C-alpha positions as CSV (number, residue, x, y, z in Angstrom):
1,M,125.0,79.0,83.2
2,P,122.7,77.7,80.8
3,A,121.8,73.6,80.7
4,R,123.1,73.5,77.1
5,S,126.6,75.4,78.0
6,R,126.7,72.6,81.0
7,L,126.2,69.8,79.0
8,L,128.8,71.4,76.1
9,A,131.7,72.3,78.5
10,P,132.7,68.4,79.5
11,C,132.4,67.2,75.8
12,L,134.7,70.3,74.8
13,A,137.0,69.2,77.3
14,V,137.1,65.1,76.5
15,L,137.6,66.3,72.8
16,L,140.2,68.7,73.6
17,G,141.9,66.3,75.7
18,A,142.0,63.5,73.1
19,T,143.2,65.7,70.6
20,L,146.3,67.2,72.6
21,A,147.0,63.8,73.8
22,S,147.4,62.8,70.0
23,C,149.6,65.6,69.4
24,S,152.0,64.6,72.4
25,E,155.4,64.7,71.6
26,D,156.3,61.2,73.1
27,P,157.1,58.6,70.6
28,K,154.9,55.8,70.3
29,V,156.8,52.3,69.6
30,T,154.6,50.2,67.5
31,G,156.6,47.3,67.3
32,A,158.3,45.8,64.3
33,D,156.2,45.2,61.5
34,P,156.4,41.4,60.5
35,A,156.1,42.5,56.4
36,A,159.0,44.8,56.7
37,L,161.1,41.8,55.6
38,P,160.3,39.1,53.3
39,E,158.9,35.9,54.6
40,D,161.1,33.9,52.1
41,L,164.3,35.8,52.4
42,C,166.1,33.1,50.1
43,A,163.7,33.8,47.4
44,A,164.1,37.2,47.8
45,L,167.9,37.2,47.6
46,A,168.2,34.4,44.8
47,E,169.8,37.1,42.6
48,E,172.3,37.7,45.1
49,V,173.5,34.4,45.3
50,P,176.7,33.4,43.1
51,S,175.7,30.6,41.2
52,D,179.1,29.3,40.6
53,L,178.8,28.2,44.4
54,G,176.4,26.0,43.2
55,L,174.1,26.2,46.4
56,D,170.8,24.9,46.9
57,G,167.3,26.6,47.0
58,G,167.6,27.6,50.5
59,S,166.2,27.1,53.6
60,P,164.5,30.4,54.8
61,S,163.7,31.6,58.3
62,H,161.5,34.2,59.7
63,E,160.2,35.4,63.1
64,A,158.7,38.8,64.6
65,D,158.0,39.9,68.0
66,D,157.5,43.9,69.2
67,E,161.0,44.8,69.1
68,L,162.5,43.1,65.8
69,V,161.8,40.7,62.4
70,R,164.5,38.4,61.8
71,A,164.5,36.8,58.7
72,G,167.5,34.6,57.4
73,C,168.3,31.9,55.1
74,R,170.8,29.0,54.7
75,W,172.2,27.6,51.6
76,S,174.1,24.5,51.2
77,G,176.2,23.1,48.5
78,E,178.4,20.5,47.6
79,G,180.8,19.4,50.4
80,D,181.3,21.7,52.7
81,T,180.1,25.1,51.1
82,D,177.5,27.0,53.2
83,L,175.9,30.5,53.0
84,V,173.9,32.1,55.8
85,V,172.4,35.6,55.7
86,E,170.5,37.1,58.6
87,V,168.7,40.3,58.8
88,V,167.1,41.7,61.8
89,S,165.1,44.8,61.6
90,Y,164.2,46.9,64.6
91,A,161.0,48.7,65.9
92,L,162.3,52.3,66.4
93,P,160.1,54.6,68.5
94,D,161.5,57.4,66.3
95,S,162.9,57.0,62.6
96,D,165.6,59.0,63.3
97,D,167.0,57.4,66.3
98,T,169.0,54.5,65.2
99,T,170.5,53.5,68.7
100,P,168.8,50.0,69.0
101,V,170.7,49.0,65.5
102,D,173.7,50.9,66.3
103,R,174.2,48.6,69.6
104,A,173.5,45.9,67.6
105,L,176.0,46.5,64.9
106,D,178.6,47.6,67.5
107,G,178.1,44.3,69.6
108,A,178.3,41.6,66.8
109,C,181.3,43.8,65.4
110,R,183.0,43.6,68.8
111,T,182.1,39.3,69.2
112,L,183.9,39.0,65.4
113,A,186.5,41.2,66.5
114,G,187.2,39.1,69.8
115,T,187.3,35.7,68.0
116,P,190.2,33.8,68.4
117,D,191.9,33.7,65.3
118,V,190.1,36.3,63.4
119,E,192.1,37.4,60.1
120,Q,191.7,40.5,57.6
121,L,189.7,42.0,60.1
122,V,188.1,45.1,58.9
123,E,186.3,47.5,61.2
124,Q,184.4,50.5,59.7
125,A,181.3,53.1,60.2
126,G,178.2,50.9,59.3
127,G,180.3,47.5,59.6
128,C,183.1,45.0,59.9
129,S,184.0,41.8,58.5
130,G,186.5,39.2,59.1
131,V,187.8,35.5,58.4
132,V,188.0,32.7,60.5
133,G,189.6,29.5,59.3
134,S,187.4,28.7,56.3
135,T,184.1,30.9,57.4
136,A,184.1,34.8,56.1
137,T,181.8,36.9,58.0
138,G,180.2,40.6,57.0
139,I,178.1,42.5,59.4
140,A,176.4,45.7,58.2
141,R,173.6,48.2,58.8
142,V,171.0,47.9,56.2
143,V,170.0,51.7,56.2
144,P,166.5,51.8,54.6
145,D,165.2,48.8,56.7
146,R,166.6,49.9,60.2
147,A,168.1,46.6,60.2
148,T,171.4,45.0,60.7
149,V,172.6,41.9,58.3
150,R,175.0,39.5,58.8
151,V,176.3,37.4,55.5
152,Q,178.7,34.4,56.3
153,L,180.4,32.2,53.7
154,S,182.1,28.9,54.7
155,S,184.1,26.7,52.3
156,T,187.2,25.2,52.7
157,A,187.6,24.9,49.1
158,T,187.7,28.4,48.5
159,P,190.7,30.2,49.7
160,P,190.4,32.9,52.6
161,E,190.9,36.1,50.5
162,Q,188.3,35.1,47.6
163,L,185.9,34.2,50.7
164,A,186.1,37.7,52.2
165,A,185.9,39.2,48.9
166,R,182.4,37.5,48.1
167,V,181.2,38.2,51.4
168,A,182.4,42.0,51.3
169,S,180.3,42.1,48.0
170,M,177.3,40.7,49.2
171,T,176.9,42.6,52.3
172,S,177.7,45.8,50.4
173,A,175.0,44.7,47.7
174,L,172.5,44.2,51.0
175,T,173.3,47.6,52.7
176,G,170.8,49.3,50.3
177,G,167.8,47.4,51.2
178,I,166.6,44.1,51.3
179,P,165.1,43.1,47.9
180,R,161.5,42.6,48.1
181,E,160.1,39.6,46.3
């Protein structure tokens, strides 16, 4: 074998190996993208918050790791009125495999359904909602963000039916995607 061929063969083997490895069908999890959710969920959701509740500007929270990004906001109003929205976006190795989102949604809905004194429990594909005392909670899948959203509204001044309707409306609005600032 000529000297030139002896040098070329290992180089081609390395290049071919690297090329084939990059074409592997094994999915690579890159982790949750902190940019996937707004740093300030309060500002992003300002248009979604009913103005008649008289809530403050909100206190945002945001954390991220390799598996998920969690963004939240808590608004407080006069008396005992509180609104909490929490969105959790999951790192998925395959955008078509939503198993982690489905598991989280199922677990959250089972927890809500198992809560003592839960009323007006509604369970459906993609989410659930219910009222416990003066707090209504809605939990749903946010499809484009590969996430779950939990909306919780508390107020002793508002009848449970109205709390449930407001939470259902907000939750439904967010299932199409989280607004970006």
